[in-house]
C-alpha positions in Angstrom: 84.7 58.0 117.4 86.4 60.3 115.0 89.9 61.5 114.5 91.3 64.7 113.0 94.8 65.6 111.9 95.3 69.4 112.0 98.2 71.6 111.1 98.3 75.1 112.7 100.3 77.8 111.1 101.2 81.3 112.4 102.7 82.2 115.8 102.3 78.7 117.2 105.8 77.7 118.3 107.7 79.1 121.3 104.5 80.7 122.6 103.0 77.9 124.7 100.6 76.7 122.0 101.2 73.0 122.6 100.6 73.5 126.3 97.4 75.3 125.4 96.2 72.5 123.2 97.1 69.9 125.9 95.2 71.9 128.6 92.1 72.1 126.4 91.9 68.3 126.3 91.5 67.9 130.1 87.8 68.3 130.3 87.2 66.2 127.2 87.6 62.5 126.5 90.3 63.1 123.8 93.5 61.1 123.1 96.3 61.9 120.6 99.2 64.2 120.6 100.5 67.7 119.7 104.0 68.4 118.4 106.1 71.0 116.7 107.0 70.5 113.1 110.4 71.6 111.5 108.4 73.9 109.2 107.4 76.2 112.2 103.9 74.7 112.3 102.2 72.5 114.9 100.6 69.2 114.2 97.6 68.0 116.3 96.2 64.5 116.1 93.2 64.0 118.2 90.6 61.2 118.6 87.3 61.3 120.5 83.7 62.0 120.0 82.9 64.4 117.1 81.3 66.9 119.5 84.4 66.9 121.8 86.7 67.3 118.8 84.7 70.2 117.3 84.8 71.9 120.7 88.5 71.3 120.9 89.0 72.9 117.4 87.1 75.9 118.5 89.3 76.4 121.6 92.6 75.9 119.8 92.0 77.8 116.5 92.7 81.1 118.3 94.3 84.4 118.3 95.1 85.1 121.9 98.3 86.8 122.8 101.0 85.5 122.5 99.4 82.7 120.3 98.2 83.7 116.8 96.9 80.8 114.7 96.7 82.2 111.2 95.8 79.0 109.3 94.3 75.8 110.7 93.9 72.9 108.2 91.9 70.0 109.4 91.6 66.5 107.9 88.9 64.2 109.3 89.5 60.4 109.5 88.2 57.4 111.3 89.6 56.8 114.8 92.3 54.2 115.1 92.3 53.9 118.9 96.1 53.9 118.9 96.4 56.6 121.7 95.6 56.0 125.3 96.0 59.6 126.4 96.7 63.0 125.0 100.4 64.1 125.1 102.8 66.7 124.1 105.6 65.2 121.9 108.7 67.1 122.8 111.8 67.7 120.6 115.4 68.3 121.4 115.9 69.2 125.1 117.9 72.3 124.4 115.3 73.6 121.9 112.5 72.8 124.3 114.3 74.6 127.1 114.7 77.7 125.0 111.0 77.5 124.0 110.0 77.3 127.7 112.2 80.3 128.4 110.5 82.2 125.6 107.1 81.2 126.9 108.1 82.3 130.4 109.3 85.6 129.1 106.0 86.2 127.4 104.2 85.1 130.6 106.3 87.6 132.6 105.6 90.3 130.1 101.8 89.6 130.4 102.0 89.6 134.2 104.0 92.9 134.1 101.3 94.5 131.9 98.5 93.3 134.1 100.4 94.5 137.2 100.9 97.9 135.7 97.1 98.1 135.0 96.3 97.0 138.5 98.6 99.6 140.0 97.1 102.3 137.8 93.6 101.3 139.1 95.0 101.3 142.6 96.4 104.8 142.1 93.0 105.9 140.9 91.3 104.4 143.9 93.8 106.1 146.2 93.1 109.4 144.5 89.4 108.9 145.1 90.0 108.0 148.7 92.0 111.2 149.1 89.1 113.2 147.6 86.7 111.5 150.1 89.0 112.2 153.0 89.3 115.9 151.9 85.5 116.1 151.8 85.3 114.5 155.2 87.8 117.0 156.5 85.7 119.8 155.0 82.5 118.4 156.6 84.3 118.1 159.9 85.5 121.7 159.6 82.0 122.9 158.9 80.7 120.9 161.9 83.3 122.5 164.1 82.5 126.0 162.9 78.8 125.3 163.3 79.4 124.0 166.9 81.5 127.1 167.6 78.7 129.4 166.3 76.1 127.5 168.4 78.3 127.7 171.5 78.9 131.5 170.8 75.1 132.0 170.2 74.3 130.3 173.5 76.8 132.4 175.3 75.5 135.6 173.7 71.9 134.6 174.4 72.7 133.7 178.1 74.5 137.1 178.5 71.7 138.9 176.9 69.0 137.2 179.0 71.1 137.7 182.2 71.3 141.4 181.3 67.6 141.6 180.5 66.6 139.7 183.7 68.9 142.0 185.7 67.1 145.0 184.2 63.7 143.5 185.0 64.8 142.8 188.6 65.9 146.4 189.0 62.6 147.6 187.6 60.6 145.2 189.8 62.6 146.5 192.9 61.8 150.1 191.8 58.2 149.2 191.3 58.0 147.5 194.7 59.7 150.5 196.4 57.3 152.9 194.7 54.3 150.7 195.7 55.6 150.5 199.3 56.0 154.3 199.4 52.4 154.6 198.2 51.3 152.3 201.0 50.6 149.3 198.8 51.9 145.9 200.1 53.0 143.4 197.5 
């Protein structure tokens, strides 16, 4: 078992950094605490296996909006076993409340930004769907025009054939009459 004492500097207070550190200990067998210092820094004391502690350091020494750890000083020690769990040590209730409000404001801003991006993508998708519907309308119009042309062609062909057959019948009747006058039976 090992222990480290770390001091994080940068944008680490009023941005949800302690909560982030706390959440990163869930999957790991780590005990200790995280607390704000009066200097604007955050102190982390953690005990556990060296592997878990190194993984924790990698996950909390970050720049991920709104958190920006600019400096992360680590001092390694032997574990004392004095902590049963990992906890956030909170300060004055009014100060903590304002910090949570600041964090909530940042979270709302982040959600608003993501929602704007999502709505932009949705607008793009709706534009593409409109284009597809326009193309479908064009295809349906072409199909209607083609059907009308085919119906017209069938009608024209039927009329033409009826006329031709009528002429052929007349000619056959004339031929039959001529043959009958010539004394030939058909």
